[in-house]
N, C-alpha and C positions, 0 to 999 in steps of 0.2 A: 521632467517636462511639464510645463504648466498646461492644464487641460481645461475644457469647458465642462461645467457641472453636468453630470449625467442625469440630475433631477430635472433639468430644463431641456427636455427632449424635443421641444418645438413641434409637437404634433398638432396639425390643424383638425378641423371638424371631420375630415374624411380619413383621419388617421395617418396622413402623410407626414413624415418627418422632414421639416425644413432644414436643409443643409447649407453650410456656408464655409468659405475658406478663411480660417482664423490664422492670423500671424501670431505665433507663440514665442518667437525669438528670431535672432538674425538668421535669415535664409531658412526659416522653419515655418512652412505653411502646412496646415492640416485641415482637411474637410471634416467638420464636426457639426453636431446639431446646433441650430440657432432658433431660439424662441422669439417670435416676433412680438413687438409691442402691441397693445390692444388697438383695434381699429376705431379711430375717433369718428365723429359724425361727418367730418369734412375730409376724411382720408380714404385712400383706395389701397387695396392689396394688389400688387403687381408681380406677376411671374417674370423674372428676368430672363431674357432670351439672348441678348448681346451685351457684352461689356468689354471695353478697351482698357489696356494698362497704360497709366499715365506715368510721367517721370516722377511725380511725388510718391506713387505707389512703389516704384523701384527704390527710392530713397529709404522709405520705411522698411522695405524688404531687406536692404543691405545694411541699414544702420539702426533700425528701430526708432528713427527720428527723421523729420523733414523740417529743416530750418529750426524754428523754435517749438515745433509741435513734436512732443516726445511720447512714444507709446510706453505706458507703465503697466499695462495689463493686456491680456489677449484681445485682439481687435480684428474686425473684418475689414479688408481693403476694398478698393474699387469705387469709382464714382461716375465713370463715363458709361451710361447704361440706357437701355430701352427694353421694353417688354410688353406684356399683354395683361390688361386689367382682369382680375379674377373675382374681386369682391369690392362692394361699394359701402361706404359709410352712409348712415341714415339720411344725411343732408346733401349728399353729392348730387349735383344736377347736370354737370357738363360732360360727364363721361358715362359709358355703359360697359357692362361686362363684355369682354371680347375686343374692346378697343386696343389698338396698337399705339403705344405712347413712348415718347422720349422724356426722360426724367431730368429736371434741373436739380442738382444734388444738394443745394444749400438752402436751409430753412432759417430765415432771419426772425428776429423778435417782433418786428412790425410796429413797435411802439417807441423805440428810441429816436432821437433827433435825426440820426443818419437815415433810418428807415423812413421817417416822415418826410424827409427831403428827397426820397426816391433813390438814395444811395445805399440800398440794402446790402450790397456786396461787401461793404466795409462795416457792417453791423458788428459790434463787439460781442454780441451773444449768438453769432452765427453757428449753427450746427450743420456741418458739412459732411456728407457721406465719406467715410474712409479717411477723415482728418481727425487725428487724436483730440479728444477721446471718443468721437462719434463713430459707431460701426458703419461700414460701407455696404456696398450692394453686390459683392461677389457671392451671391447666394441664389437658391432656387426662387425665393420670394422676399419681397420687402414691403413695408407699409410706408406710404408717402402722401403728403398733402395733395389734394385734388388740384389746387391751383399751380402746382409745380410739375404736373404731368400733362404733356402736350400731345394731342392726338396727331398721328402721322397720316398723311394722305396715302392712297393706295400705291402710288408710284415711288414712295420713299421706303426703303427697306429698314428693318430693325437695326442692322449694322450701321446704316447711315444715320438713323436716329441716335444711336450711341455716340456717333461722331459729332453730334450737335454740341457736345460739351467742349471738346478742344477747339472746335470751330468758333464757339462763342468767345473764346479768348481773343482770337484774331479780329472778330467783328467788334468787340468792345474796344480793342486797341485802335481800330480805324475810326470809330466814333470819337474816342477821346482825342485823337490827333487830328481830327477833321480831314481825313483823307477824301479826296474827290477827283474829278476829271482834270484838275489843274495841278495835281500833287504828284511829283516824282518821289518815289519811295525807295529807300535803302533798308534792307533787312540784314541784320547781323546775326547769323546763326541759322543753319538749314536743318535743324532738328524738327520734330513734329510740330512744335509751336511756331517755329519760323515758317514752315511750309503752309500751315493753315492761315498764318498772317499774310503770306503771299497770295493765297486764294482769295482771302477777304479783301485785300487791297485792290486786286484786279476787279472783283465784283463791285467795289465802291467806285470804280472808274479810274484808278490810277493809270496814267498813260505810259509810264515807264517805271519798271521795277528792277533793281539790281540786288542780288543776294550774295553774301560772302560767308565763307566757312573755311575751316581747316581741312575738311574732308572732301576730296574730289568726288567721291561716290555720291554723297549727299547733294553736292552742287549739280551733278548730272541729273538727279531726280528733280531738283528745283527747276532746271531748264525744261524738262519734260512737262512740268506742271504749269509752265507759262512765264517763268522769269525771263526778262529780256536779255540780261547778261549776268554772268557770275564771275566772282573773283576768289581765287584761293589765297588764304592768308596764313600766317604763321601764328605760333603761340607766344612769340617774343615781342614784348611791348616796345622794344627798341625799333621795331619795324613799322610802327604805326604811321610815322610821317610819310615814308615811301609808299606804304599801302594806301593811305588816304588819297594821295595824288593819283594813284592808279585807279582807285574806285571812282574818283571824280571824273577822270578822263573817260572811263567806261560809261558812266552815266551820260556824259556829253551834254549835260544841262544842269540846272540847279538841283541839289538834293533838298527837297522841301521838308520831308519827314523821314526820320530814321527810327527804326525799331531795334532795340537791343533785346534779342530773344535768348541771350545767354546769361548775362549778369556777372561777368568777370570784369576786372579793372581794364583789361585790354579791349574787350568788346565795347564797353561803354565809352572809353576814350576814343575809339575809332568812330563810333556813332556821333559823339559830340564834335569831333574834329572835322568830320566829313560834311556835316549839315550846313546848309547855306545860312548866312546871317538872317535872323528873323524867323528861322524855321523851328521845328519841333523835334524832340527826341522822346520816344515812348520807351519807358523802362518796363519790359515784360519779364525778362529772365531774372531769377534771384539766386544764382548759383553761389555767389560769394556774399557773406554777411555784411562786411564792412569794405567800402570801396574808397580808394584815394584816386580822385579824378580831377581833370583840369576845369573846374567850375568857373574860375575867374575869367579865363579866355572865352568860355561859353557865355558868361554874363555880359561881357562887353560887346558880344555879337547878338545879344538878346535872344539866345536860344532858350526856348521853353522846354523844361524837363517835365514830362507828364508821367506820373505813376499809374501803372495799370495792374489792378488786382482782380483776378477772376473776371466777372462780367455781371451785367444786370440787364434784364428785359431783352434778351437776345434770341430766345428760342423761336419765337414766331418768324423772325427774319431768317434765321438759319434754315428753318423748314421751307420757307418761301424760296430761298436760294437753291436748296436741294431739289425741290419739286419742279422748279422751272428750268433746271439744268444750268443755272448761272454759275453754280459751284458743283464740282464733282469730287467728292472725297474718297471715292472707291479706290483710286490708285494708292492712297496712303495706307490701306490695310494690307500689310505684307505677310502676316502670319496669323493662322487661326488654330485654336486649340479647344478641345472639349473640356467640360467641367468634371474632371476626374482628378484623383490624387496625382497621378503622373502628369496629367495635362496642366495642372496649376504649377507644378514644379518646373516643367519644361518651359512653360510660357514665361514665367518670371525670369528664369535664367536666360532665355532668349532675349527678352526685353532689356535685362541688365547688361547683356553682352554687347549691345549696340550693333555695330556692323551695318548690315543691310536691313535690320529690323527698324521699321518706322512705327507703325501702329500694330501692336499685337492684340488680337481680338479673341475673346471667349465666345463660343456658342454654347449657352447654358441649357 
């Protein structure tokens, strides 16, 4: 078994050993010491208190890879997180020790053309918690830039703060597709990202939202979260034509924006086929690497296909939506585990098993 060097015990000034969940191989997570990087002048040290498991974490856990990101050495997982500031860099001005913060997990270079244009989420030098080869945040403590730590108001819990990360995907998607009070929305896929996209679309004012999935249990959850209608579909691409008619009938109006939150050939074909001429399709899910889809028929109807990758500048709006009650993410947290060896093993197996597990959360 590959281990973490015992010479890097990760002890802080108080003699406490910082521990983290290291992925050492397929389905092999071990809690071992983690030596934090030095605290820079604009960094803060944060004690992690809440962390959710993402689908990408599960892919790493099951396969040691997620899309084109491959784990080649032991790595710490986790990026949906919130905690309490314990130490400040010498130049930190906006935060104080004891502040409760939600962490935006990606640090961009800030100097490339994409960053300069404000599109830092597609920075080629992005270092993202728990995305190979960058260590993640499933640890007692992490060091993170001050400007990526957002103070939480008293009425927003640390668990809700951790949920800002997946919610940011839905918010960024709605911004990219220009969802508003005159936009009827179709969501393909009722997994965690489909559900946060549903919540975001409603908060952006979408008057009617229909969600589709193969799993009736997930659809019932979506209805409880505010979907106007739901449609259960098959995995057979031959059924797309018939299902699109049913989806359009259920919407009972134009489908102005569709979000594919899955990323398979069938899900994207469904979204493209169901959307009204002149509408938009947001591609969020990335389950399948290469897709064969009916782009010609979409082109003659002037369907805009909008790529959506992570998010940018979303945490303030997430926190506003949560603090005002416009969005409630608490029903999405279905399972909670402690940060112990058994806890991390059970949590990841629960998340990997699907079923009724939507968001699996650690209380660190």
